[in-house]
C-alpha positions as CSV (number, residue, x, y, z in Angstrom):
1,X,9.6,-2.8,-10.7
2,X,6.7,-0.3,-10.6
3,X,6.8,2.7,-8.3
4,X,4.0,1.4,-6.1
5,X,5.8,-1.9,-5.5
6,X,9.0,-0.1,-4.7
7,X,7.3,2.3,-2.3
8,X,5.5,-0.6,-0.6
9,X,8.7,-2.7,-0.3
10,X,10.7,0.2,1.1
11,X,7.9,0.9,3.7
12,X,7.9,-2.8,4.7
13,X,11.7,-2.7,5.1
14,X,11.9,0.6,6.9
15,X,9.2,-0.5,9.4
16,X,10.7,-3.9,10.3
17,X,11.9,-4.6,13.8
18,X,15.6,-4.8,12.9
19,X,17.0,-1.5,14.1
20,X,20.4,-2.4,12.6
21,X,19.3,-2.7,9.0
22,X,21.2,-0.7,6.4
23,X,19.8,2.2,4.4
24,X,17.5,1.0,1.5
25,X,19.4,3.2,-1.0
26,X,22.6,1.5,0.0
27,X,21.3,-2.1,-0.4
28,X,22.0,-4.3,-3.4
29,X,19.2,-5.5,-5.6
30,X,19.4,-9.1,-4.3
31,X,18.7,-7.8,-0.8
32,X,15.8,-5.7,-1.9
33,X,14.1,-8.5,-3.8
34,X,12.6,-10.3,-0.8
35,X,11.0,-7.1,0.3
36,X,9.5,-6.5,-3.1
37,X,8.1,-10.0,-3.1
38,X,6.6,-9.2,0.3
39,X,5.0,-6.0,-1.0
40,X,3.5,-8.0,-3.9
41,X,2.1,-10.5,-1.5
42,X,0.5,-7.8,0.6
43,X,-1.0,-6.1,-2.4
44,X,-2.4,-9.4,-3.7
45,X,-3.9,-10.2,-0.3
46,X,-5.8,-6.9,-0.3
47,X,-6.8,-6.9,-3.9
48,X,-10.4,-7.7,-3.1
49,X,-11.9,-4.9,-1.1
50,X,-14.1,-5.4,1.9
51,X,-17.7,-4.3,2.0
52,X,-16.7,-1.4,4.2
53,X,-14.0,-0.3,1.7
54,X,-16.5,-0.4,-1.1
55,X,-18.9,1.7,0.9
56,X,-16.2,4.2,1.7
57,X,-15.3,4.4,-2.0
58,X,-18.9,4.9,-3.0
59,X,-19.3,7.7,-0.5
60,X,-16.1,9.5,-1.5
61,X,-16.9,9.3,-5.2
62,X,-20.7,9.8,-5.3
63,X,-21.1,12.5,-2.7
64,X,-18.3,14.8,-3.7
65,X,-18.4,17.1,-6.8
66,X,-15.5,17.0,-9.3
67,X,-13.8,14.1,-7.5
68,X,-10.5,13.0,-9.0
69,X,-10.3,9.3,-9.8
70,X,-7.9,8.5,-7.0
71,X,-10.2,9.7,-4.3
72,X,-12.1,6.4,-4.3
73,X,-8.9,4.4,-4.0
74,X,-7.7,6.6,-1.1
75,X,-11.0,6.2,0.6
76,X,-10.8,2.4,0.4
77,X,-7.2,2.3,1.7
78,X,-8.2,4.7,4.5
79,X,-11.0,2.4,5.5
80,X,-8.7,-0.6,5.4
81,X,-6.3,1.3,7.7
82,X,-9.2,2.1,10.1
83,X,-10.1,-1.6,10.1
84,X,-6.5,-2.6,11.0
């Protein structure tokens, strides 16, 4: 499992409404797997950016000098979070 899926799965799990859930690091692999599938489903659902996300990416990349590659990605995710 890639790092991004693991981070996303852990975030889903830790933000669920069940206050009695056990620590992620203490869980067995079989209990983590549904959360990983959920993380994959979320990432697949947001794979195609919205128009606003593309505009945010363009602004971040075009208007800033010496922009690292990830800035466009972060700008799109930030826009998605603003939409939500």
